[in-house]
N, C-alpha and C positions, 0 to 999 in steps of 0.2 A: 378628838381633834379640838384644839383650843380655838376660841372665837374672838380674842381681843384684837380688833382691827388695827389699832395703833402699833401693837407689838408685832403683828404679822407684817405690817408695812416696814417697820424698822428692820426686821429680819430679812425681808426681801431686798431692801436697800443695801444691807450689809452683804447679802449674797451677790448683788450686782457688783459691788466693789471688789469682793473676793474673785469673782469670775473675771472681771476686767484685769485685775492685778496678777492672779495666779493661774488663770485658765481653767478649763473644765476639770482637769485632774486635781487642782487645788481646791475645788469647790466641795468641801465636806461640811457636814452639820457642825462639827466641832469648830471649823474655821469660821463659819457663819456666827456661831455663838460668840467667839472671841471678837470678831469684827463689830458685832452689835453690842458688845460689853454686857452680855447677859450670862447667867449661870450656865455651865456646861449641861447639855441635855435639853435646853429650852427649845431649840429648833425642831427636835424630834417630836414635840407636841403639836407642831404646826404643819408638818409635811408628811404625807403618808409614805412616800418613797421618793426616789430620785426623779422619776418621771413627773410626779406631782410638783416637786420643787422646781424643776426646769420649766414646766408649763407656767407656774405662777411667776417665776422670774421673767419669762418672756412677756407675759401680760403687763407686769410692772414696768418693764423697760418702755413699752409702748405708751403707758400712761405718762411716764416721765418725759418722753420725747415728743409728745403731742403738742402742737402749737397752742398757744393761749388764744381761745376764741375771740377775746376782746381785741387782741393784736391783729388777728386775721380780719376781723370786722373793720377795724380802722384802715388797715392796708388796702382792703378791697374797695374803699371809697375812691381810689385813684382811677384814672381812665384805663380801660381794658386794652393795654398795649404791651409791647415787648419790655418796656421799662418796668411795668408792674410785675411781669413774670420774673424778670431779673431780680427785683426786690424780694419776691417770694423765695427765690432760690438763695439769695444772700441771707435771708432770715433762717432758712434751713441750715446753711453752713454755721451761722451763729448759734443755733440751738444745738447742733452737733458738738461744736467746740465747748459750749457751756456745760454739757453733760457727756464728757468724753467716756466716762465709765459705762454709761448705758449703751453707748454705741459699740464700745469694745466688747461688752457683755453680749450684745446681739451678734457680733461676729463669732464669738465663741459658741453661742447657741446655734448659729447656722452650721458651724462645723460639727457640733455634737449631734445635730439633726441628721447628718449623713450616716451616723452610727446607731441612732435610736429611732426606730420606725414611728413610735407613737409621737415623739417630739417632731419628727419630720412631717408627719401628717398634720399636726396642729399648727406648726410654724408655717408650713407650706400653704395651708388653707388661709391662715391669717394674712400672710404677706401677699398672697394672690388677691384676696379681698381688698387689702389696703391699696395695692397697685391699681385695681379697678376703680376704687373710690377716688384716688388721686386724679386719675385721668378724667373720670366723670365730673369731679369738682372743677377741673380746669376748663373742660368743654362747656359745662353747664353755666359757668361764670362768664362765658363769652370771651375768654382769653384767646389770643391768637394761636393758631396751629390746629392740626388735626390729630386724630388718635395716634397715628404712627409717630408724628413729630413729638407729641407729649411723651410717648413711651421712650423714644430716643433720648429726650431730655432727662427722663427718670434714670435711664441706664448710664448716661454720661455723668450725671450728678452723683450717682452711686459710686462710680469709679473715682471721681474727684474726692468724695468723702472718705473712701477707703484709703487712698493715698495720704490724705490729710491726717487721718488717724494713725496710720502705720508707718509711713515714710514721709513725714512732713517736709523734708528737705526738697522733695520734688515740687510740690505745689508752692513752696516758699520761694521758688525761683521766679514766680509770677505774682502779680497783684491779683488776689482772689476775686475782687470786685470786677476787674477787667476780664478775667477768665470767664466768669459767670455771664457777664453782659455779652461777650462775644459768642459764647456757647448758645445762649438764648437766641441771639440775633441770627446766627447761622442755622441752627436747627429748625427754628420756627419759620424761617423764610426759604428754606431749601426746597426746590421743586423735586418731585418724585419722578 
């Protein structure tokens, strides 16, 4: 197994692009080599098997989609109110749009996880932990809302992002900033 970290990252980024463009069935080692502009057979030196490849792609998409800590730190200097939550959600939409390939690749990985138990276990565990971390961050930062409200916000934003990625004509009917601000205001202030 090769250990060149820069080459591995280039191959994983190429795999994300292939997965986003061609779907799971188009994700072959040969396609990754071509997308990374490396000699045929290079990817076989970096991935034990398809499960290893998919797991590494999943981890790489999460690296690419993670918010910049400096941006989060600056954003969190604002008062802890619904405006700040809406700003965090707008930043989420901006990150998703800036790296559409990683988000589409994650959708493909979610579908593939329904057919591959090992990937399903790894992805399910990771996304469950991420979901808990997001809620804990929100509540720990003193942002408005309770655990259920933040979970509802997460699921509603997931739907908005899914439509924005796959059927952009639907969210394009609305101003995204207005949708996000209204969503935050209604979800976080709704009585149970």
